[in-house]
C-alpha positions in Angstrom: 0.0 0.0 0.0 1.4 3.4 -1.0 1.9 5.9 1.8 1.6 9.6 1.1 3.9 11.9 3.0 3.4 15.7 3.2 6.1 17.8 1.6 7.7 20.8 3.3 10.6 23.1 2.7 13.9 22.4 4.4 14.5 24.6 7.4 18.3 24.2 7.6 20.9 21.5 7.2 19.6 17.9 7.1 21.1 17.1 10.5 19.4 20.1 12.1 16.0 19.4 10.6 14.0 17.6 13.3 10.9 17.4 11.1 12.9 15.4 8.6 14.1 13.1 11.3 10.5 12.5 12.3 9.5 11.9 8.7 12.4 9.4 8.4 11.3 7.5 11.5 7.7 7.5 10.2 8.8 6.2 6.8 11.0 3.5 8.4 8.0 2.2 10.5 5.6 2.3 7.5 8.1 0.3 5.3 9.5 -2.1 8.0 13.0 -0.8 7.6 15.6 -2.2 10.0 19.4 -1.6 9.8 22.2 -3.8 11.0 24.1 -1.0 12.7 24.0 2.7 13.7 26.5 3.4 11.0 24.2 2.0 8.3 21.2 3.7 9.9 23.0 7.1 9.7 24.1 6.4 6.1 20.6 5.5 5.0 19.3 8.7 6.7 21.7 10.7 4.6 20.6 8.9 1.4 16.9 9.3 2.4 17.5 13.0 3.0 19.2 13.5 -0.4 16.3 11.7 -2.1 13.7 13.7 -0.3 15.3 16.9 -1.2 15.4 15.8 -4.9 11.7 14.8 -4.8 10.8 18.2 -3.3 12.7 20.1 -5.9 11.3 18.1 -8.8 7.7 18.5 -7.6 8.1 22.3 -7.6 8.9 22.5 -11.3 5.9 24.0 -12.9 6.0 22.2 -16.3 6.2 18.8 -14.8 3.1 16.7 -15.4 4.0 14.1 -12.7 4.7 13.8 -9.0 7.5 12.0 -7.2 7.2 10.7 -3.7 8.7 8.6 -0.9 8.4 4.8 -1.2 10.2 1.6 -0.4 13.2 2.7 -2.5 13.8 6.0 -0.7 16.9 4.9 1.3 18.7 3.7 -1.8 21.1 5.6 -4.0 20.3 5.6 -7.7 23.1 3.2 -8.4 21.9 0.8 -5.7 18.3 1.0 -6.9 19.2 0.3 -10.6 21.5 -2.6 -9.7 18.9 -4.4 -7.6 15.5 -3.6 -9.2 16.0 -3.6 -13.0 17.6 -6.4 -15.0 18.2 -5.6 -18.6 21.4 -7.3 -19.7 24.0 -4.6 -20.5 24.8 -6.1 -23.9 23.1 -8.5 -26.3 24.5 -10.2 -29.3 21.3 -10.9 -31.2 23.0 -12.4 -34.3 22.0 -15.9 -33.1 18.4 -15.1 -32.2 15.5 -16.8 -33.8 14.1 -14.4 -36.3 10.4 -14.3 -37.2 9.6 -14.6 -40.9 6.8 -12.2 -40.1 9.2 -9.3 -39.6 9.8 -9.2 -43.4 6.2 -8.4 -44.2 5.2 -6.7 -40.9 3.5 -3.3 -41.6 4.6 -1.0 -38.8 4.8 2.1 -41.1 2.1 3.8 -39.2 0.0 3.9 -42.3 -2.5 1.4 -40.7 -5.5 2.9 -38.9 -5.0 3.0 -35.2 -7.4 3.9 -32.4 -7.1 7.3 -30.7 -6.6 5.4 -27.4 -6.3 1.8 -26.3 -5.9 0.1 -23.0 -5.4 -3.7 -23.0 -5.8 -3.8 -19.2 -9.1 -2.0 -19.0 -10.4 -3.9 -22.0 -9.9 -7.2 -20.2 -7.2 -8.7 -22.5 -4.5 -8.5 -19.8 -6.2 -9.6 -16.6 -3.3 -10.9 -14.5 -2.4 -8.7 -11.6 0.7 -6.6 -11.2 3.6 -8.8 -10.0 6.8 -8.2 -8.1 10.3 -9.2 -9.3 11.8 -8.3 -5.9 15.6 -8.0 -5.8 16.2 -10.3 -8.7 17.2 -8.7 -12.0 14.4 -10.5 -13.8 12.4 -7.7 -15.4 13.0 -9.3 -18.8 11.1 -12.4 -17.6 8.1 -10.4 -16.3 7.9 -8.3 -19.4 8.0 -11.4 -21.6 5.3 -13.2 -19.6 2.9 -10.3 -19.7 3.0 -10.3 -23.5 2.3 -14.1 -23.5 -0.5 -13.8 -21.0 -2.2 -11.2 -23.1 -1.8 -13.2 -26.3 -3.2 -16.3 -24.5 -6.3 -14.4 -23.4 -6.7 -12.9 -26.9 -6.4 -16.3 -28.5 -8.5 -18.4 -26.0 -10.8 -15.9 -24.3 -9.6 -16.7 -20.8 -6.8 -15.6 -18.5 -4.0 -17.6 -17.0 -1.0 -16.7 -14.9 2.3 -17.9 -16.4 5.6 -18.5 -14.7 8.4 -16.0 -14.7 10.5 -18.4 -12.5 10.4 -21.0 -15.3 12.3 -18.5 -17.5 14.7 -17.4 -14.7 15.7 -21.0 -14.0 15.6 -22.5 -17.5 16.2 -19.9 -20.2 20.0 -19.4 -19.7 23.2 -19.1 -21.6 25.1 -22.4 -21.5 28.0 -24.2 -23.2 25.3 -25.7 -25.5 23.3 -22.5 -26.2 24.4 -18.9 -26.4 20.9 -17.6 -27.1 19.6 -17.6 -23.5 19.5 -15.1 -20.6 21.2 -14.7 -17.2 18.6 -15.4 -14.6 18.6 -12.8 -11.9 21.7 -11.2 -13.5 19.6 -9.9 -16.4 18.3 -10.7 -19.8 16.3 -9.7 -22.9 12.6 -10.4 -23.7 13.6 -11.1 -27.3 15.7 -14.1 -26.2 13.0 -15.2 -23.7 10.5 -15.3 -26.6 12.9 -17.5 -28.5 12.9 -19.9 -25.6 9.1 -19.9 -25.1 8.7 -20.6 -28.9 10.8 -23.7 -28.3 9.6 -24.9 -24.9 6.4 -23.0 -24.2 5.3 -21.6 -20.8 4.1 -23.2 -17.6 1.5 -22.0 -15.1 2.6 -20.0 -12.1 0.8 -22.4 -9.8 3.0 -25.2 -11.1 6.2 -23.1 -11.1 5.9 -20.3 -8.5 8.2 -17.3 -8.3 11.1 -17.6 -5.8 13.0 -14.4 -6.8 16.4 -16.4 -7.0 17.8 -18.5 -9.8 17.6 -22.2 -9.1 18.0 -25.4 -11.1 15.7 -25.8 -14.0 12.5 -27.8 -13.1 10.9 -27.7 -16.5 8.3 -30.4 -17.1 6.9 -30.7 -20.6 3.7 -32.3 -19.2 2.8 -28.9 -17.7 3.4 -26.9 -20.9 0.3 -24.7 -21.4 1.1 -22.3 -24.2 3.7 -21.9 -26.9 4.1 -18.9 -29.2 4.6 -19.8 -32.8 7.1 -16.9 -33.4 7.9 -13.4 -32.2 8.6 -10.0 -33.6 11.6 -7.9 -32.5 11.9 -4.3 -33.7 14.4 -1.6 -32.9 14.4 2.2 -33.0 10.7 2.6 -33.9 9.1 5.9 -34.8 6.2 7.1 -32.7 3.7 6.0 -35.3 5.4 2.6 -35.7 5.3 1.9 -31.9 1.7 3.0 -31.8 0.8 0.6 -34.6 2.4 -2.3 -32.7 0.6 -1.4 -29.4 -2.7 -1.1 -31.3 -2.6 -4.9 -31.8 -0.5 -6.2 -28.9 0.8 -5.8 -25.4 4.5 -5.3 -26.2 7.7 -5.4 -24.1 9.9 -2.4 -24.4 13.1 -1.2 -22.7 13.6 2.1 -20.9 16.1 3.9 -18.7 14.5 3.4 -15.2 16.5 5.9 -13.2 13.8 8.5 -12.7 11.2 5.8 -11.9 12.7 5.2 -8.5 10.6 8.0 -7.0 7.7 8.0 -9.4 4.3 8.4 -7.8 1.7 9.4 -10.4 1.1 11.4 -13.6 2.7 11.5 -17.0 6.5 11.5 -16.7 7.9 14.3 -18.9 11.1 15.0 -16.9 14.7 14.5 -17.7 15.5 10.8 -18.5 19.1 10.6 -19.8 20.8 7.2 -19.5 21.2 3.9 -21.2 18.2 1.6 -21.2 18.4 -0.8 -18.2 14.9 -2.1 -17.5 12.2 -4.1 -19.4 8.5 -3.2 -19.0 5.3 -3.5 -21.0 3.3 -0.9 -22.9 -0.3 -1.8 -22.3 -1.9 1.2 -24.0 -1.8 4.8 -25.0 -4.1 7.8 -24.8 -4.4 11.5 -23.9 -4.9 13.1 -20.5 -5.7 16.9 -20.4 -4.5 17.2 -24.0 -1.1 15.5 -23.2 -0.4 12.2 -25.1 1.0 9.3 -23.1 2.0 5.7 -23.1 0.6 3.5 -20.3 3.1 1.0 -19.0 3.1 -2.0 -16.7 6.0 -2.5 -14.3 7.1 -5.4 -12.0 7.6 -3.6 -8.7 4.2 -4.5 -7.1 1.0 -2.4 -6.7 2.3 0.0 -4.0 4.6 1.6 -6.6 3.4 4.3 -9.1 -0.2 4.2 -10.3 -1.0 0.8 -8.7 1.9 -0.8 -10.4 1.5 1.1 -13.7 3.1 4.4 -14.9 2.7 6.8 -17.8 5.4 8.3 -20.1 5.0 11.3 -22.3 4.3 10.5 -26.0 5.1 12.6 -29.1 8.4 13.9 -27.6 11.0 15.5 -29.8 13.7 12.8 -29.6 14.5 9.7 -31.5 14.8 7.7 -28.3 11.3 8.6 -27.1 10.7 9.4 -23.5 13.2 7.4 -21.4 14.3 5.4 -24.5 11.0 3.7 -25.0 11.5 3.7 -28.8 14.7 1.6 -28.7 13.4 -1.9 -28.7 10.0 -3.6 -28.9 9.2 -7.3 -28.8 5.9 -9.3 -28.8 4.9 -12.9 -29.5 2.7 -14.2 -32.3 0.5 -17.2 -32.5 
């Protein structure tokens, strides 16, 4: 459950600000934060204070169409946060990936008619709840599974929860195959969709999420769904990405640094950094005249807009807001 904390101006130095100390103690209690030593406690207070000051400053910028706030990540530096809660592999040699024949004839030119707005969650095609990757760098698995869950519902008219742990444990680089991913150390949805095209998916009930990489427990008897192929696209234009989302829930990659403190609204702030996190675009629309992408994250429902967030659309950069144009993947059946 998200907790809202009132904002105030700093009265002096952080160490002298008794209101901030009280806020820190309240935040610790709400988030069940315990530290091993007084040294760590004081260090985390300094990090918390720096983050709170940043949040306060960003929320005072008049042209921002979003709000930041305190949350479970507020005692982490940006480096600590990105290392623990993202999971896009830093490099990917995709030369050996399975390539879909559909890519050759796929019309993503933007010339196809697209809806003014679409939301695959509200329309009932993505019914599975927001999930939580925890401290495992498995965002790539969660982004992959969401695309498959939507495709399954669209194909069969019912919803099922598929297993991310199956991918974390079994879809990995080995001496036999260099196509796989790296468990909790990162990965790519495009590679995971190659794996599910070969071996299919299993239900979460049969293969529940542990948040750590273990030995592969794949059982072909429990295979429930297998995509026939997948589409992988890079450096899409705005209209091309809109065309893809008009038909599918897609996985995309973003730079997640600013998302550490995101609370609600359409994020239109600074977002400069290499892409390091995989998420899903589940729709697009306009709010108060401002176009946005709606995205699904894997940090539980207390984060953001009940686990979702929005990025500004139609921005004047090739990368798109936070690099959302860089890479798009989705399965086909």
